[in-house]
C-alpha positions in Angstrom: 60.8 169.9 -4.2 61.7 167.4 -1.4 59.6 164.2 -1.3 57.3 163.8 1.7 58.7 161.7 4.6 57.9 158.0 4.5 55.2 157.0 7.0 56.0 154.3 9.5 53.3 151.8 10.6 53.8 149.3 13.4 51.8 146.0 13.2 51.4 143.7 16.2 51.1 140.0 16.0 53.0 138.1 18.7 51.8 134.7 17.5 52.8 134.1 13.8 51.4 130.6 13.6 48.4 129.6 11.6 45.9 131.9 10.0 46.8 135.0 12.0 49.6 136.1 9.7 47.2 136.1 6.7 45.7 139.5 7.8 49.3 140.9 8.3 50.3 139.7 4.8 47.2 141.4 3.2 48.0 144.7 4.9 51.7 144.5 3.9 50.7 143.8 0.3 48.6 147.0 0.4 51.5 148.9 1.8 53.7 147.6 -1.0 51.2 148.6 -3.6 50.8 152.1 -2.2 54.4 153.0 -1.6 55.8 155.7 0.6 55.2 153.6 3.8 57.5 151.3 5.8 56.3 148.8 8.3 57.6 147.1 11.5 56.1 143.8 12.5 56.2 143.4 16.3 56.4 139.7 17.2 56.8 137.7 20.4 60.1 136.2 21.6 61.6 133.8 19.1 58.8 134.3 16.6 61.1 135.9 14.0 62.3 132.4 13.1 58.9 131.2 12.0 58.5 130.0 8.4 55.7 132.5 7.9 58.0 135.4 9.0 60.8 134.2 6.6 58.3 134.3 3.8 57.4 137.8 4.6 61.0 138.9 4.7 61.5 137.5 1.2 58.3 139.0 -0.1 58.5 142.5 1.3 62.3 143.2 1.6 63.3 146.6 2.7 59.8 147.9 3.5 59.5 145.5 6.4 61.4 145.4 9.6 61.0 142.6 12.2 61.1 143.5 15.9 60.9 140.9 18.7 59.3 142.0 21.9 59.8 140.0 25.2 56.8 137.9 25.9 54.7 138.6 29.0 54.5 136.0 31.7 52.3 133.1 30.6 48.8 132.8 32.0 48.3 129.4 33.5 45.1 127.4 33.9 41.8 127.8 32.0 41.2 131.1 30.2 38.1 132.2 32.1 37.4 136.0 32.1 40.1 136.6 34.7 42.7 134.7 32.7 41.7 136.5 29.4 42.1 139.8 31.2 45.6 138.9 32.5 46.7 137.7 29.1 45.4 140.9 27.4 47.1 143.2 29.9 50.3 141.3 29.4 50.2 141.6 25.6 49.2 145.3 25.9 52.3 146.0 28.0 54.4 144.1 25.5 53.1 146.2 22.6 53.3 149.6 24.4 56.9 148.9 25.4 57.8 147.9 21.9 56.2 151.0 20.3 58.0 153.2 22.9 61.3 151.7 21.9 60.6 152.0 18.2 59.4 155.6 18.4 62.6 156.5 20.3 64.6 155.1 17.4 62.6 156.9 14.7 59.0 158.2 14.4 56.1 155.7 14.5 53.0 157.3 12.8 50.5 154.6 13.4 50.0 151.3 15.3 47.7 148.6 13.9 46.5 145.5 15.8 45.0 142.9 13.4 43.5 140.9 16.3 42.6 143.8 18.6 40.0 142.1 20.7 42.4 139.2 21.5 45.3 141.5 22.7 44.0 144.9 23.7 40.2 145.2 24.1 40.1 145.6 27.9 43.5 147.2 28.5 42.8 149.9 25.9 39.2 150.4 27.1 40.7 151.8 30.3 43.7 153.5 28.8 42.6 156.3 26.5 46.0 157.1 25.0 47.8 153.7 24.9 50.7 155.1 22.8 50.7 158.7 23.9 49.9 160.8 20.9 50.4 158.0 18.3 47.2 157.1 16.5 46.1 153.5 16.4 43.6 151.1 14.8 42.6 147.5 15.2 40.3 144.8 13.9 37.5 143.3 16.0 37.6 139.7 15.2 35.0 138.0 17.5 32.7 140.4 19.2 29.7 138.5 20.6 27.7 140.7 22.9 25.5 142.1 20.1 24.8 138.9 18.1 21.5 138.0 19.8 20.0 141.4 18.6 21.0 140.6 15.0 18.7 137.5 14.8 21.5 135.1 15.4 20.9 132.3 17.9 23.3 132.8 20.8 23.1 131.5 24.4 23.0 134.3 26.9 26.2 135.0 28.7 27.0 137.1 31.7 30.3 138.3 30.1 28.3 140.0 27.3 27.6 143.0 29.5 31.3 143.3 30.3 32.2 143.0 26.6 29.7 145.5 25.5 31.1 148.0 28.1 34.6 147.4 26.9 33.8 148.0 23.2 32.0 151.3 24.1 34.8 152.4 26.4 37.4 151.5 23.7 35.6 153.9 21.3 36.2 156.7 23.8 39.9 156.5 23.2 41.3 159.8 22.1 43.8 158.3 19.7 41.7 155.4 18.2 41.2 156.2 14.5 39.3 153.2 13.2 37.9 150.0 14.7 37.5 147.6 11.8 35.2 144.7 12.2 34.8 141.5 10.2 31.5 141.0 11.8 28.9 142.6 9.5 26.5 143.6 12.3 28.8 145.4 14.9 28.5 148.8 13.1 24.7 148.7 13.2 24.7 147.9 17.0 27.2 150.7 18.0 26.6 154.1 16.4 30.1 155.3 15.8 31.5 156.3 12.4 34.9 154.9 13.4 33.6 151.3 13.1 34.3 150.2 9.6 33.1 146.8 8.3 35.5 144.5 6.4 34.9 141.2 4.7 36.7 138.4 6.4 39.2 137.8 3.5 40.7 135.0 1.5 42.4 134.7 -1.9 42.0 131.0 -2.4 40.6 131.4 -6.0 44.0 132.9 -7.0 45.6 129.5 -6.6 45.5 126.7 -9.2 44.5 123.5 -7.5 46.3 120.2 -8.0 43.9 117.7 -9.4 43.8 114.5 -7.4 45.6 116.0 -4.4 43.1 114.3 -2.0 43.2 110.5 -2.6 39.5 109.9 -3.1 37.4 108.3 -5.8 35.9 110.5 -8.5 32.3 109.5 -7.4 33.0 110.3 -3.7 31.1 113.1 -1.9 33.8 114.8 0.1 33.1 116.7 3.4 36.2 118.8 4.3 37.0 119.7 7.9 39.8 122.3 7.4 42.3 123.9 9.8 43.4 123.0 13.3 41.6 119.7 14.1 40.5 119.9 17.8 37.5 119.3 20.0 36.1 122.7 19.2 35.2 121.5 15.8 33.1 118.5 17.1 35.0 116.0 15.0 33.9 113.2 17.3 30.3 114.0 16.5 31.0 114.3 12.8 32.6 110.8 12.7 29.8 109.4 14.8 27.1 110.8 12.5 29.0 109.8 9.3 29.2 106.2 10.5 25.5 105.8 10.9 23.7 103.6 8.3 21.5 106.3 6.8 24.4 108.5 5.7 25.3 107.7 2.0 28.3 105.4 1.8 29.7 107.7 -0.9 30.5 110.3 1.8 34.2 110.7 2.6 35.4 112.8 5.5 38.7 114.7 4.8 40.5 116.1 7.9 43.0 118.6 6.6 45.2 120.3 9.1 47.3 119.8 12.2 45.7 117.5 14.7 45.5 118.5 18.4 47.2 115.8 20.5 44.0 115.7 22.6 42.2 114.3 19.6 44.2 111.1 19.7 41.5 109.0 21.4 38.8 110.2 19.0 40.9 109.5 15.9 41.7 106.0 17.3 38.1 105.4 18.3 35.6 102.9 16.7 33.9 105.4 14.4 37.2 106.6 12.9 38.5 103.0 12.7 35.3 101.9 10.8 35.4 104.9 8.4 39.1 104.3 7.6 38.4 100.6 6.9 35.7 101.7 4.5 38.0 104.2 2.8 35.8 107.0 4.1 38.3 108.9 6.3 41.2 110.8 4.8 43.7 112.7 7.0 46.4 115.2 6.1 47.6 116.0 9.6 50.0 118.9 8.9 50.2 122.5 7.8 49.4 122.7 4.1 50.5 125.2 1.5 48.2 127.7 -0.2 48.0 125.5 -3.3 47.2 122.4 -1.2 44.5 124.4 0.6 43.0 125.4 -2.7 43.3 121.7 -3.8 41.4 120.5 -0.7 38.5 123.1 -1.2 38.4 122.4 -4.9 37.7 118.7 -4.4 35.3 119.2 -1.4 31.6 118.9 -1.9 30.7 120.1 1.6 32.6 122.2 4.1 32.3 121.5 7.8 31.7 124.7 9.9 29.9 123.0 12.7 31.7 124.6 15.7 29.6 124.3 18.9 30.3 127.2 21.3 32.1 129.2 18.7 29.8 132.0 17.6 31.9 134.3 15.4 33.3 134.2 11.8 35.4 131.5 10.2 38.1 131.6 7.5 36.8 128.2 6.4 33.4 129.7 5.7 34.9 132.4 3.5 37.1 129.9 1.6 34.1 127.6 1.1 32.0 130.5 -0.3 34.7 131.7 -2.7 35.1 128.1 -4.0 31.3 127.7 -4.3 31.0 125.0 -1.7 28.1 124.7 0.7 28.4 124.7 4.5 27.2 122.3 7.2 27.2 124.6 10.2 25.9 124.9 13.8 22.6 126.8 13.9 24.0 129.0 16.6 26.2 132.1 16.1 27.3 134.2 13.2 28.1 131.3 10.8 24.7 129.7 11.3 22.9 133.1 10.9 24.7 133.8 7.7 24.2 130.3 6.4 20.4 130.7 6.8 20.1 134.3 5.9 22.1 134.0 2.7 21.2 130.4 1.9 24.8 129.2 1.8 24.5 126.1 3.9 22.5 123.8 6.1 22.5 124.1 9.9 21.7 122.0 12.9 21.5 122.9 16.6 24.7 122.5 18.4 23.4 119.9 20.9 21.3 117.7 18.6 23.0 114.7 17.0 19.8 113.5 15.4 19.3 116.8 13.6 22.9 116.9 12.6 22.7 113.4 11.1 19.6 114.3 9.2 21.2 117.4 7.7 24.4 115.5 6.9 22.4 112.8 5.2 20.4 115.4 3.2 23.4 117.5 2.0 25.4 114.4 1.2 22.6 112.9 -0.9 21.4 115.9 -2.9 23.8 117.3 -5.5 21.3 119.9 -6.7 21.0 121.3 -3.2 24.7 121.5 -2.8 25.0 123.3 -6.2 22.4 125.9 -5.2 23.9 126.6 -1.7 27.4 126.7 -3.2 26.4 129.2 -5.9 24.8 131.5 -3.2 28.0 131.3 -1.2 30.1 132.3 -4.3 28.0 135.3 -4.8 28.1 136.4 -1.2 31.9 136.1 -0.8 32.9 137.3 -4.3 34.3 140.6 -3.0 36.0 139.2 0.1 39.5 139.4 -1.3 42.8 140.0 0.4 43.4 143.1 -1.8 40.1 144.7 -0.9 40.7 143.9 2.8 44.2 145.4 2.8 43.5 148.4 0.7 40.4 149.4 2.8 42.4 149.3 6.0 45.3 151.3 4.6 43.0 153.9 3.0 41.5 154.6 6.4 44.9 154.7 8.2 46.6 156.9 5.6 43.6 159.0 4.9 43.0 159.8 8.6 46.7 160.5 9.1 46.6 163.0 6.3 43.6 164.8 7.9 45.2 165.1 11.4 
């Protein structure tokens, strides 16, 4: 009896830098575990030379093909709604053209977009069959329109009405099989069985940390700010609050991750200079390996998730939880809501330096509080593994293919 034909799934991630390829890797690992499926990863121009892509070639061998698609024209200026729309329509055209070419060379059974709301939310809201008869799925990474109704503190925004319309129109697509969401509340706000909730994943506990990787004293209380170090993470305010007299001198700030050039003045400013002189500011200004990431979180006592104006999930939050570390977060948005609801961290309003300093002083000075919050985070994120994430996505894709 002949074996069934191998399915072919196309994945789209034009930007392989940073955390974005983590989702792709988890899905490819699920494909490798299942067997009988091959994948094509559609990248932007020149992206096939990225270190992360080379690692995937080595890891997945013949089951993975890399395809570069010409980049759309860049969108210049600030990314207000009009700029975001222009960028999304450009990436949607890039993806459709690539899928058309791949399908002409050999059947494509499914298209999956790990960051669907970044690349295709509005274009596919108005295009019911973006790939003709080919089924597709995607992950909603940062929906915001529904958060105020979940109990989260979120400033009102005129674009929320447009975003809500786009998500509901997207779900009218004739070929959309599943809209996955790492937001735990989206499915309860839109009644559609194709919305499937995922845990924002991480596998940090699989790595063995290097003891002493961060050069800090054993009795230091380490606050870790992890990932791309830019103004979005309010590092200027963190340094200002940490330098105040009431904050315990045992507190050490560890900035681990590539630093935005725009942060140069902040990191050369008086607060940063003072903290460095006191041995209370440690910087690792580069991409780190998975083991180094685990080493940073293992040594941390507190994880900084205070991102004013950013109201969606965070990989740092998940990694903190898995490693049993408490958060210090903005009260607003999904992270703050989860921190309060599940007792996994302290929060302060995004425009209140006094409250932020008070909470920093409290969490830095109370080991028992940190232990309680960290233990709650470990329980909440215990199942948020890469394997569970990838297997759940693939089960829906393959299962629904089989039923069509």
